[in-house]
N, C-alpha and C positions, 0 to 999 in steps of 0.2 A: 546451164552447164553445172556438174556436180564439182565443188571445191573440195568437200571432205567426203570420204566414202570408207566407212568401216565395215568389213564383211567378216562374219564368224570369228570375231576378236574373243579369245577366252585367255585367262591370267590367273595365275595361283603364286603367292609368295612360297607356301611352303610344298608346293608339289603335289598337294593332297586336296585341299580345300579352294573350290573356285571361288576367286572376287569376282571376276567377269567369266559369264558362262554364255558363249555363242551370240555376242552382241552384234548387231548391226545397226548403221544407222548413216542416214545421207545429209549433208547439208548442201542445199544448193545457193549459187551466187544469187545475190540479192534479196537474202532471206535470213531472219533471226530465228535460231532455233533454240528454244529453253530446254534446258537440261536440270530435270528434277529428280528428289528422290530422299529417301530418308538418309541419316548420317549411316557409314558404314554399306552403303548400298552399292558403292563402286565406282560413283563418278569421278574423284580426283585420280584414281587409278587409271579409268578410262581415258582421261583426258592427258595422263602423263603416256599412256602407251600411244596414243594419236601423236604425241608431239617428240616420240622416241626419248624420252625420258626415262623410260621403262623399257627394257627389252622384251618387245612381243614375243608370246610362245606359240600363238597358234592364230591363224585368220590372216587377212590383209588390211593395210591402210595406206589408202592414197591422198595426198594433197595436192591439187591441182593438176591430176594426173599422174604425178611423181611418187615412187615408194616412199613411205614417210620417213625413211633413215636415210635418204639422199640429201643432198645439199641444195637441190633446187625444190624440194620440199620444204625446208627449213625456211628457206627465203620466203615462201606464201605466207607463213602463219607467225603471228604477234602472241604471247602468251602472257596474261597478266594473273599472276598466281593469287591465292587466299590469302598470303601473309604479305607484311610490308617489308620484307626483307631487303632494303634496298642499300647500295654500299654507301656509307655514311661520310666516307672521306671524301666523296665528289659533291659537288653543288648539282642543283636542279638542272642548269646548263648543261654541265659536264656530263650527267647522266643521259640526259636526251640524247645530246650528240654522240655519245658512245654507242648508245643503241642505234643511230641513224648509221654511223659508221659500219657497224656490223652488218646492216640491210644494204649498205649501198645508196642510203637516202640522204638528201641533201638537206640541211637543217636551214629554215627561214627563221633565224632568231626573233625576229620581230613579231612572226605569227605566233611562235612557241612561247614568248613572253605574254602576248595578248592572251593565249588560252591559260596562261596561270593566272592573270588578271580576272578573267572570265568566271574560273573556279575559285575566286575568292582568295588567291595567292599573289596578289599584286605587290611586286617590290622583292619578291621571293626567290626570283629565277636564278638569281647568284649565290642563295645562300646555300650553306652547309645543309645536306640532307640530315645530318645528326640533329639540327636544331628544328626540323619539322616535327610535327604532330602527327599521330597515326593516320587521322584523316588526309593530312596534306602528303602523305607518302602516296596514300591509295589515289589520291588525284594526280599524283606526279605520275603513276602508273599509266592513267587513263590519258593523259596529256602526251605520254611517250606513244602510246596506242594511235591517237589521233594524228602525231605527227609522222608515225610509219606508214599509215593506212594500207595494210596488207590484204591480201585476198582474201584471209580470214583471220578473225581476231577471236580468241579463245579467252572469256572471262571467267575466272572460278571465284565466286564470291566477293569479288574484288570492289562491288558497290556497297559490300555492307561497311558501315562505320564512317560514310560521308555524310555530309549534311545534307537537307532537305533541296537547298536551291541548287547544290552540286548534282544532286541525284536527277533534278528536273533536266539541267542543262546538259548530262550524261544520256538520257533519253534523246533528247533533240540530236546530239551528235552522232549517237548510233543509228537513228533513222536516217542521217544523212549519209553515214557509210552505206546501208541498205540503198539508199538511194542510187549512189554510184555504183553498184553492182557487187559491193564487197558482201561477205558473208561474216556471220557471227554467230559463235557457239557460246551461250550464257548460262553459266551455272548459277543459280541463287534459290534461294529459300523465298524469297519475295515473290509470292504467287501471284499478287494484284498487280505487280511490275510486269511480271510476263504476261498477263491476260491484256496490258494495253500496248504491249511493244511485240511479242513473240509470235510469228507465223505459223510455226508448229512447235509441239511439244515432245520430247521423248522422256518417259518416267522409267526409271532405272531401279529396281528393288533386288536386294540379294544377288545383285550381280547379272540381272536378266533384263529385259526390256519388256516392261509388263503393259505399257501401253504407249501408243504414239500416233499422232495425226494433227492435224491442223487445230490450232488452239481453239478457233470459234467452235469446232465440232464438239470437242471434248469439254468444253465450257458448258454448250447447249446440252449434252449427254448427262453429265454430272452434276451441274448447278455453278459449278466453280472450281479450279484447279484445286484448291485446298480441300474440298469434298473429295476429288478423285483421289488424292494423296492419304486423307484422313481415314477414308472408306477401306483404303487397302490395307492401312496400317492396323485396323480394326478387325480385318477378315481373319477367318479361321486358316485360308490358304497361306499367308504369311507366316505362321506360327508353326506351320507344319514342315 
């Protein structure tokens, strides 16, 4: 089953220069898709279009079979942004509970507190977010996604800035979401993480999909995802 279907998506901020140019991709249930590309390639613009944070200008996007602008589509997806701008006046508990209420999900406080402890934040569930470090805020975002367990979880560089132990735990938890039949779109520059975790890769550059396919096939063809990206960056075709 296709959870996310993007077809012919184009977008421009100024109405002249395309940031996205006829982008198409799919994310199936029970898969992790890695989204890669250099800075300025259009990855965050794509994600914001998918989640209707930017109004799409052409093409179609569906989430769980629903138009991405609909309330039903919004209920399908959880978004973990690249920044750590969380409401500092809330505690960790209040933040998780607020998100859960928006999605109509019941929070098991004991389970959420246990997740905080597993991510090395034991005893901090009822502390104000303003007292959290950068890494703790990132991990709070992850915990919220694990509580919500949406059909699609979109992660935009959220794993940057967390400690090694938390990253290892996050990998296990994301695999568990996949095993439940949920889908994940994971945007990161950590190519080795994607080689371990992602089923498929979509490589975006200059607003276009320049490579896409099973991770194992791309690694077998290019040697590594890093080589795939760096060869592209070094090629004459990108500079043209």
